[in-house]
C-alpha positions in Angstrom: 45.2 -99.9 -140.9 43.4 -99.1 -144.2 44.2 -96.3 -146.6 42.0 -93.2 -146.3 40.8 -91.3 -149.3 38.3 -88.4 -149.8 35.8 -90.4 -151.9 32.6 -91.4 -149.9 32.6 -95.1 -150.7 35.2 -97.7 -151.6 35.3 -100.0 -154.6 35.7 -103.8 -154.6 39.1 -105.3 -154.0 40.6 -108.0 -156.1 40.0 -111.3 -154.3 43.3 -113.1 -154.7 45.6 -110.6 -153.0 42.8 -109.9 -150.5 43.0 -113.3 -148.9 46.8 -113.2 -148.8 46.6 -109.9 -147.0 43.8 -111.2 -144.8 46.0 -114.1 -143.7 48.8 -111.8 -143.0 46.7 -109.6 -140.8 45.2 -112.7 -139.1 48.7 -113.7 -138.1 50.3 -110.3 -137.3 47.4 -108.6 -135.7 45.4 -111.4 -134.0 48.1 -114.0 -133.7 46.1 -116.7 -135.3 47.7 -119.2 -137.7 44.7 -119.6 -140.0 41.0 -119.1 -140.6 38.3 -121.3 -138.9 35.3 -122.8 -140.7 33.7 -120.4 -143.2 35.6 -117.3 -142.0 37.8 -117.0 -145.1 34.7 -117.2 -147.4 32.9 -114.5 -145.4 36.0 -112.2 -145.4 36.4 -112.6 -149.1 32.7 -111.9 -149.8 32.5 -108.7 -147.7 35.9 -107.4 -148.7 34.8 -107.7 -152.4 31.8 -105.5 -151.5 29.0 -108.0 -151.3 26.4 -108.4 -148.5 26.4 -111.4 -146.2 24.3 -113.1 -143.6 26.5 -115.1 -141.2 25.3 -117.6 -138.7 28.1 -119.1 -136.5 27.9 -120.5 -133.0 29.0 -118.4 -130.0 32.7 -118.5 -129.9 32.9 -119.4 -133.6 34.8 -116.2 -134.6 32.0 -114.0 -136.0 33.7 -110.8 -135.1 36.7 -111.5 -137.4 34.2 -111.8 -140.3 33.7 -108.0 -140.2 36.8 -106.8 -138.4 39.2 -108.1 -141.1 37.2 -106.7 -144.0 37.1 -103.3 -142.2 40.9 -103.4 -142.0 41.2 -104.5 -145.7 38.8 -102.0 -147.2 39.2 -98.3 -147.4 37.3 -96.4 -144.8 35.8 -97.1 -141.4 33.7 -100.2 -140.5 30.5 -99.3 -138.7 29.3 -102.0 -136.2 25.8 -102.0 -134.9 25.8 -103.5 -131.4 22.9 -103.7 -128.9 24.7 -103.3 -125.6 27.1 -100.7 -124.2 29.0 -103.4 -122.3 29.6 -105.4 -125.5 30.9 -102.3 -127.3 33.3 -101.4 -124.5 34.6 -105.0 -124.3 35.3 -105.3 -128.0 36.8 -101.9 -128.4 39.2 -102.6 -125.4 40.2 -105.9 -127.0 40.8 -104.3 -130.4 42.9 -101.5 -129.0 45.1 -104.1 -127.4 45.7 -105.5 -130.9 46.7 -102.1 -132.2 43.4 -101.6 -134.1 42.0 -98.1 -134.1 38.5 -98.7 -132.7 36.1 -96.5 -130.7 32.4 -96.4 -129.8 29.8 -93.7 -129.5 27.2 -94.1 -126.8 25.7 -92.5 -123.7 28.5 -93.7 -121.4 30.9 -91.2 -123.0 30.9 -87.6 -121.7 30.4 -84.9 -124.4 34.1 -84.1 -124.6 35.0 -87.7 -125.4 32.2 -88.0 -127.9 33.6 -85.0 -129.7 37.0 -86.6 -129.8 35.6 -89.8 -131.4 33.7 -87.7 -134.0 36.9 -85.8 -134.7 38.8 -89.1 -135.2 36.0 -90.4 -137.5 36.0 -87.2 -139.6 39.8 -87.3 -139.9 40.0 -90.9 -141.0 41.7 -92.1 -137.8 39.3 -95.0 -137.1 39.2 -98.5 -138.4 36.0 -99.5 -136.6 33.2 -97.5 -134.9 30.7 -99.2 -132.7 27.2 -97.7 -132.4 23.9 -98.7 -130.7 21.0 -98.9 -133.2 19.2 -96.0 -131.6 22.3 -93.8 -131.9 22.9 -94.9 -135.5 19.4 -94.0 -136.6 19.5 -90.4 -135.3 19.5 -88.0 -138.2 22.7 -86.3 -137.1 24.5 -89.7 -137.0 23.3 -90.7 -140.4 24.4 -87.3 -141.8 27.8 -87.6 -140.1 28.4 -91.1 -141.6 27.4 -89.7 -145.0 30.4 -87.5 -145.0 33.0 -90.2 -144.5 34.1 -93.2 -146.4 32.5 -96.4 -145.1 34.2 -99.7 -145.5 31.2 -101.7 -144.4 28.3 -101.9 -142.0 28.1 -104.8 -139.6 24.9 -105.6 -137.8 25.8 -107.8 -134.8 23.2 -109.9 -132.9 21.0 -109.6 -136.0 18.4 -111.9 -134.5 17.2 -108.9 -132.5 15.4 -107.8 -135.6 13.0 -110.7 -135.4 9.7 -109.9 -133.8 9.1 -113.6 -133.4 12.5 -114.1 -131.9 13.5 -114.5 -128.2 15.5 -111.3 -128.0 13.5 -108.7 -130.1 14.8 -105.1 -130.0 12.5 -102.4 -131.4 15.3 -100.2 -132.6 16.6 -102.9 -134.9 13.5 -102.6 -137.1 14.7 -99.2 -138.4 18.0 -100.6 -139.7 16.6 -101.1 -143.2 17.3 -97.5 -143.9 21.0 -98.3 -144.1 20.2 -99.9 -147.5 18.8 -96.6 -148.7 21.2 -94.2 -147.1 24.4 -96.0 -148.0 24.0 -97.8 -151.3 27.1 -99.7 -152.4 28.4 -100.2 -148.9 28.5 -103.9 -148.0 26.4 -105.0 -145.1 27.0 -108.1 -143.0 24.4 -109.4 -140.5 25.7 -111.8 -137.9 24.0 -114.0 -135.2 24.5 -117.2 -133.3 20.9 -118.0 -132.9 18.5 -118.0 -135.9 16.4 -120.8 -137.2 15.3 -120.9 -140.8 12.3 -118.7 -140.1 14.3 -116.1 -138.2 17.0 -116.0 -141.0 14.3 -115.2 -143.5 13.0 -112.4 -141.3 16.5 -111.0 -140.9 17.0 -110.9 -144.6 13.6 -109.3 -145.2 13.6 -106.7 -142.5 17.2 -105.6 -143.1 16.6 -105.7 -146.9 19.4 -108.1 -147.7 17.8 -110.1 -150.6 21.1 -110.8 -152.4 23.2 -111.5 -149.3 25.4 -114.5 -149.5 24.4 -116.9 -146.7 27.0 -118.6 -144.5 25.4 -121.0 -142.0 28.2 -122.8 -140.1 26.1 -125.0 -137.9 25.1 -124.8 -134.3 27.2 -127.5 -132.7 29.4 -126.6 -129.7 31.1 -130.0 -129.1 33.0 -128.8 -126.1 29.8 -128.2 -124.1 28.4 -131.1 -122.1 24.6 -130.9 -121.9 22.8 -132.3 -118.9 19.1 -131.9 -117.7 17.6 -133.3 -114.5 14.3 -133.2 -112.8 14.1 -130.6 -110.0 13.8 -131.9 -106.5 15.8 -129.7 -104.0 17.1 -127.0 -106.3 19.5 -125.5 -103.8 21.1 -128.8 -102.9 21.3 -129.9 -106.5 23.0 -126.6 -107.5 25.5 -126.8 -104.7 26.3 -130.5 -105.6 26.9 -129.4 -109.1 29.1 -126.4 -108.2 31.2 -128.2 -105.5 33.4 -129.9 -108.1 33.7 -126.6 -109.9 34.9 -124.3 -107.1 37.3 -121.7 -108.5 35.7 -121.8 -112.0 33.8 -118.9 -113.5 30.2 -119.6 -114.4 26.7 -118.2 -114.7 23.6 -119.5 -112.9 20.3 -118.4 -114.5 17.1 -118.1 -112.5 13.6 -117.0 -113.5 12.9 -114.2 -111.0 14.8 -111.4 -109.2 14.0 -112.8 -105.8 15.2 -116.2 -106.8 18.4 -114.6 -108.1 19.1 -112.8 -104.8 18.2 -115.8 -102.6 20.4 -118.1 -104.7 23.4 -115.7 -104.7 23.1 -115.3 -100.9 22.9 -119.1 -100.4 26.0 -119.7 -102.5 27.9 -117.0 -100.8 27.1 -118.5 -97.4 28.6 -121.8 -98.7 31.9 -120.1 -99.7 31.3 -119.4 -103.4 32.2 -116.0 -104.8 28.7 -115.5 -106.0 27.1 -112.2 -107.1 23.5 -111.3 -108.1 22.5 -109.5 -111.3 19.1 -108.4 -112.4 17.4 -105.4 -113.9 16.0 -104.3 -110.4 19.5 -103.7 -109.0 20.9 -100.1 -109.1 22.9 -99.6 -112.3 26.1 -99.0 -110.4 25.7 -102.3 -108.6 25.1 -104.1 -111.9 28.1 -102.5 -113.4 30.3 -103.3 -110.5 29.2 -107.0 -110.4 29.7 -107.4 -114.1 33.2 -105.8 -113.9 34.1 -108.3 -111.2 32.8 -111.2 -113.2 34.9 -110.1 -116.2 38.1 -109.2 -114.4 38.4 -111.7 -111.6 38.8 -115.5 -111.6 36.2 -117.9 -110.2 33.2 -115.5 -109.9 29.8 -117.1 -110.2 27.1 -114.7 -111.5 23.6 -115.5 -110.5 21.3 -113.7 -112.9 18.1 -113.3 -114.8 18.2 -113.1 -118.6 19.1 -109.4 -118.1 22.8 -110.6 -118.0 24.8 -112.2 -120.7 24.4 -110.8 -124.2 27.7 -109.7 -125.5 29.7 -111.1 -122.6 33.0 -112.2 -124.3 34.6 -113.8 -121.3 36.2 -116.9 -122.8 36.8 -119.0 -119.7 33.2 -119.4 -118.5 33.3 -123.1 -117.5 29.6 -123.6 -116.8 26.1 -122.2 -117.4 23.5 -123.6 -115.0 19.7 -123.1 -115.2 17.8 -123.7 -112.0 14.6 -122.7 -113.8 13.4 -123.4 -117.3 14.3 -120.7 -119.9 11.5 -119.5 -122.2 12.5 -121.5 -125.3 15.1 -123.7 -127.0 16.4 -120.5 -128.7 16.9 -118.8 -125.3 18.5 -121.9 -123.8 20.9 -122.3 -126.7 22.0 -118.6 -126.6 22.4 -118.6 -122.8 24.4 -121.9 -122.7 26.5 -120.7 -125.6 28.2 -118.3 -123.1 30.1 -121.2 -121.7 33.4 -122.5 -123.2 34.0 -119.7 -125.7 37.7 -120.7 -125.5 36.8 -124.2 -126.9 37.8 -125.9 -123.7 35.4 -128.3 -121.9 32.4 -126.6 -120.3 29.0 -127.6 -118.9 25.4 -126.7 -119.6 23.5 -128.0 -116.6 19.7 -127.5 -116.0 17.1 -128.7 -113.6 13.3 -128.3 -114.3 10.0 -129.1 -112.7 6.3 -128.8 -113.2 6.2 -125.5 -111.4 8.5 -124.0 -114.0 6.1 -125.1 -116.7 3.1 -123.6 -114.9 4.9 -120.3 -114.3 6.1 -119.9 -117.8 2.7 -120.8 -119.2 1.1 -118.2 -117.0 3.7 -115.6 -118.1 2.7 -116.3 -121.7 -1.0 -116.0 -121.0 -0.7 -112.8 -118.9 1.6 -111.0 -121.4 0.4 -108.2 -123.6 1.3 -110.1 -126.7 -1.3 -110.8 -129.3 -2.8 -114.2 -129.8 -0.4 -115.2 -132.6 2.6 -114.4 -130.5 1.2 -116.3 -127.6 0.6 -119.4 -129.7 4.2 -119.3 -130.9 5.5 -118.9 -127.3 3.4 -121.9 -126.2 4.8 -124.1 -129.0 8.3 -123.0 -128.2 7.8 -123.9 -124.5 6.5 -127.3 -125.5 9.5 -127.9 -127.7 11.8 -127.1 -124.9 10.0 -129.4 -122.5 10.0 -132.2 -125.1 13.8 -131.7 -125.5 14.1 -132.1 -121.7 12.4 -135.4 -121.8 14.0 -137.1 -124.8 15.7 -140.5 -124.5 18.2 -140.1 -127.4 21.3 -138.0 -127.8 20.5 -134.6 -126.4 22.9 -132.8 -128.7 21.5 -134.4 -131.8 17.9 -133.3 -130.9 19.1 -129.8 -130.1 20.8 -129.4 -133.4 17.8 -130.9 -135.3 15.6 -128.2 -133.8 17.7 -125.6 -135.7 17.8 -127.7 -138.9 21.3 -129.0 -138.3 22.2 -132.7 -138.4 24.7 -134.6 -136.3 25.5 -137.9 -138.0 26.1 -139.9 -134.8 25.5 -139.6 -131.1 27.8 -137.0 -129.4 29.0 -139.1 -126.5 29.2 -135.8 -124.4 25.7 -135.4 -123.0 23.9 -136.9 -120.0 21.9 -139.3 -122.1 24.9 -140.6 -124.0 26.9 -140.9 -120.8 24.1 -142.3 -118.6 21.1 -143.5 -120.8 17.8 -142.9 -119.0 15.3 -145.6 -118.1 12.6 -146.0 -120.8 9.4 -147.8 -121.4 7.7 -149.2 -124.4 5.2 -146.4 -125.4 4.2 -147.9 -128.7 0.5 -148.6 -127.9 0.0 -145.2 -126.2 1.7 -143.4 -129.1 -0.5 -145.2 -131.5 -3.6 -144.2 -129.5 -2.5 -140.6 -129.5 -1.6 -140.5 -133.2 -4.9 -142.2 -134.2 -6.8 -139.6 -132.2 -4.9 -136.7 -133.9 -5.8 -138.3 -137.2 -9.5 -138.9 -136.4 -10.1 -135.5 -135.0 -8.9 -134.1 -138.4 -5.4 -132.9 -137.5 -6.9 -129.5 -136.7 -6.7 -129.4 -132.9 -4.1 -128.7 -130.2 -2.9 -131.1 -127.6 -5.6 -130.1 -125.0 -8.5 -131.1 -127.2 -6.9 -134.3 -128.4 -6.2 -135.4 -124.8 -9.8 -134.5 -123.8 -11.0 -136.9 -126.5 -8.5 -139.6 -125.4 -9.6 -139.4 -121.8 -13.3 -139.4 -122.6 -14.1 -135.9 -121.4 -17.4 -134.6 -122.7 -16.4 -131.0 -122.9 -18.4 -128.4 -124.8 -15.9 -128.4 -127.6 -15.9 -132.3 -127.8 -19.6 -132.5 -127.9 -20.0 -129.6 -130.4 -17.8 -131.5 -132.9 -19.4 -134.9 -132.0 -15.9 -136.3 -131.1 -17.5 -138.4 -128.4 -18.6 -140.6 -131.2 -15.0 -141.3 -132.4 -13.5 -144.7 -131.9 -10.6 -143.1 -130.0 -12.9 -141.4 -127.5 -12.1 -142.6 -123.9 -9.3 -145.0 -124.9 -6.7 -143.2 -122.8 -8.4 -143.0 -119.4 -5.6 -144.9 -117.7 -3.2 -142.0 -118.2 -3.4 -138.5 -116.6 -3.4 -135.3 -118.6 0.2 -134.6 -117.6 1.3 -138.0 -118.8 -0.4 -137.6 -122.1 1.2 -134.1 -122.5 4.6 -135.6 -121.9 3.9 -138.2 -124.6 2.8 -135.4 -127.0 6.0 -133.5 -126.3 8.2 -136.5 -126.8 6.4 -137.4 -130.1 6.9 -133.9 -131.3 10.6 -133.8 -130.4 11.2 -137.2 -132.0 9.5 -136.1 -135.2 6.3 -138.1 -135.2 4.0 -135.1 -134.6 4.2 -131.5 -135.8 2.7 -128.6 -133.8 1.7 -125.7 -136.1 1.9 -122.3 -134.3 0.0 -120.6 -137.2 -3.0 -122.9 -136.5 -3.3 -122.5 -132.8 -0.8 -125.3 -132.1 -2.8 -127.8 -134.1 -1.2 -131.3 -134.1 -0.6 -133.1 -137.4 1.0 -136.4 -138.4 4.4 -136.6 -140.2 5.6 -139.2 -142.6 7.6 -140.7 -139.8 4.4 -141.5 -137.9 3.1 -143.9 -140.5 5.3 -147.0 -139.7 4.6 -146.5 -136.0 0.8 -146.4 -136.6 1.0 -149.5 -138.8 3.0 -151.4 -136.1 6.1 -151.7 -138.2 8.2 -150.0 -135.5 8.2 -149.5 -131.8 9.0 -146.4 -129.7 10.6 -146.0 -126.3 9.6 -143.1 -124.2 11.4 -141.5 -121.2 10.5 -142.7 -117.8 10.4 -140.2 -114.9 13.4 -140.7 -112.7 14.5 -139.4 -109.4 17.4 -136.8 -109.6 20.9 -138.1 -109.0 23.8 -136.4 -107.3 26.0 -135.2 -110.2 29.2 -137.1 -110.7 32.5 -135.4 -109.7 33.8 -133.5 -112.7 37.2 -134.6 -113.9 37.7 -131.8 -116.5 39.4 -128.7 -115.1 40.5 -125.5 -117.0 44.1 -126.7 -116.5 43.3 -130.3 -117.3 46.1 -130.7 -119.8 48.9 -129.5 -117.4 50.8 -131.8 -115.2 51.6 -131.0 -111.5 55.1 -129.9 -112.5 53.6 -127.2 -114.8 51.3 -125.6 -112.2 53.8 -123.2 -110.6 54.7 -121.7 -114.1 51.0 -121.6 -115.0 50.1 -119.7 -111.8 53.0 -117.3 -112.3 51.9 -116.5 -115.8 48.3 -115.9 -114.6 49.6 -113.6 -111.9 51.6 -111.6 -114.4 48.6 -111.4 -116.7 46.5 -110.1 -113.8 49.0 -107.5 -113.0 49.3 -106.3 -116.6 45.5 -106.3 -117.0 45.0 -104.2 -114.0 47.6 -101.7 -115.2 45.9 -101.5 -118.6 42.4 -101.4 -117.0 41.1 -104.4 -119.1 39.9 -107.9 -118.2 42.8 -110.5 -118.0 41.6 -112.4 -121.1 42.1 -109.3 -123.2 45.8 -109.5 -122.5 46.0 -113.2 -123.4 43.5 -116.1 -123.3 44.1 -119.1 -121.1 44.8 -121.0 -124.3 47.8 -118.8 -125.0 49.2 -119.1 -121.4 49.0 -122.9 -121.7 51.0 -122.8 -124.9 53.6 -120.7 -123.0 53.7 -123.4 -120.4 54.1 -126.2 -122.9 56.5 -124.5 -125.3 58.4 -122.2 -122.9 59.5 -119.7 -125.6 62.9 -118.1 -124.9 62.7 -115.3 -127.6 60.3 -112.8 -129.1 60.1 -114.8 -132.3 59.3 -118.0 -130.4 56.6 -116.1 -128.4 55.2 -114.6 -131.6 54.7 -118.1 -133.0 52.2 -118.9 -130.3 48.4 -118.9 -130.9 47.0 -115.5 -129.9 50.2 -113.5 -129.9 50.2 -110.8 -132.5 52.7 -108.0 -133.1 51.0 -105.4 -131.0 50.6 -107.7 -128.0 54.2 -108.9 -128.4 55.4 -105.3 -128.2 53.1 -104.5 -125.4 53.5 -107.6 -123.2 56.2 -109.9 -124.6 59.0 -108.8 -122.4 56.9 -109.2 -119.2 56.0 -112.8 -120.0 59.5 -113.7 -121.3 60.8 -112.5 -117.9 58.6 -114.9 -116.0 59.6 -117.8 -118.4 63.3 -116.9 -118.0 63.0 -117.0 -114.2 61.7 -120.5 -114.4 64.4 -121.7 -116.7 66.9 -120.2 -114.3 65.5 -122.3 -111.5 63.7 -119.4 -109.7 60.2 -120.7 -110.4 58.9 -121.0 -106.9 60.3 -117.7 -105.8 58.7 -116.1 -108.9 55.3 -117.4 -108.0 55.6 -116.0 -104.5 56.8 -112.6 -105.8 54.1 -112.3 -108.4 51.2 -113.5 -106.2 52.3 -111.8 -103.0 53.1 -115.1 -101.3 
């Protein structure tokens, strides 16, 4: 794609023709009519030779932000990726587009590794994917020093954060790239990084002058719903019944729960498979392959599954146990609806989840500082579960993002929960936090409220406070729920650096003075989920379904022949455009979203043949021929 010269590094490119060329490649290679969000700004920045930190939600098009500059600049773009499966998937998709991409990892036999190294040395690659541990080997660094580098992209950059939810030790060594390859632009990309994590990324990767592109965290196509756990198996089946035939992921906390749940779903007719780190590697690989390549597979998994899964038509992510934190939840649910079509993030939780996660924190080998942060994150997640206002707004606020109005697409907006006037109880709690000096965590404050003469209370003479014993009519668990709700609504702050000490915020003052009232969430019995009315083919009429199924069957056939997942051939979005537009020529097909020149040449005739059969009146016969009916 790019020109290959002998000089080790490339020089900046003039920005005006750069964007015109980028738009041309976007259309001819990827089949996209234009950039989304901040993509164009990122592409310009990196192509001009500057560093960048990019935060975009899952499905927001992060990969284009380094793929296009790699095609526009001289040399090869090196992509640091944490998972073999992710590398394989992205390389397969790029090759379908006509992009010269390869990866180097332990899955390749020595002969194939030698071929990739030969292509790299000869300038026959546009993009090379490497795991961080492979990249940091001396021989790899030396090899890269002999070729022209267009850029270095560090994907899943939040893995560098030691305080993050997905820390990878090997990412800590990536700062050497700044020293070994001066002048080569670096771009760090992630979908999950709050302000603290973003600062850690910049510091650890030594990107002090990186331009920052924070596109927001909102995924408006995802419907969020959280329910109290009663009968987890029945609740899950009720949720899935209306989604039979849809691909999805069900997350569970333990390996045993994964296997039991997958077995239960299979017995009820779902195409459900287990996935966890305790399964043999060949079984995990086989199950992941089926999930990626077949329609309607439900993967029941621990958090060992999911990172780097680019399957666009995942219609739901369900949690039957609490995840560890809001960050983990956001990343896991972000695997749904990457195609921007309607998707569901559904979760049930109970007290046993809270106890188990708290025990896991306490029993871990982490130091005290890390444990404090994990406790605070768990409390933040629990508080989010219990809120009474728009769930999406609170989720976005956690990441420092604002939604100007309620979303209308979460369980709370659609079915507001029962609430109670908690003003007096909130005032008691806030007063106790203030009178104890804003130096203690929830446990001690609640002990004072409930009049417990513990050693800690007596040592600090807090039994003499006016707030001592004024909360005896509520149990510990009820006060903790109030604490969590006050934190998530912004009336209290919990400081992980001070052992989770609670402190008042400016927002708490009018509540304490009695100038405003507060409604708190009331515990409610779980309801059977309403039947879903949103289907993957929701915008197609009955008369369109035969053509839709025929195009899907042809796609499956072509994908099997190319040994790639069906969505690598074309996304569902592109097939639906074919159904609506019914192109009759290669030019009309090329005008559709997701159809670039390489895919037109590779697959255009096969899909035009199906479309021609339907125009000729042979639609039903074509469906039968293509599906084996």
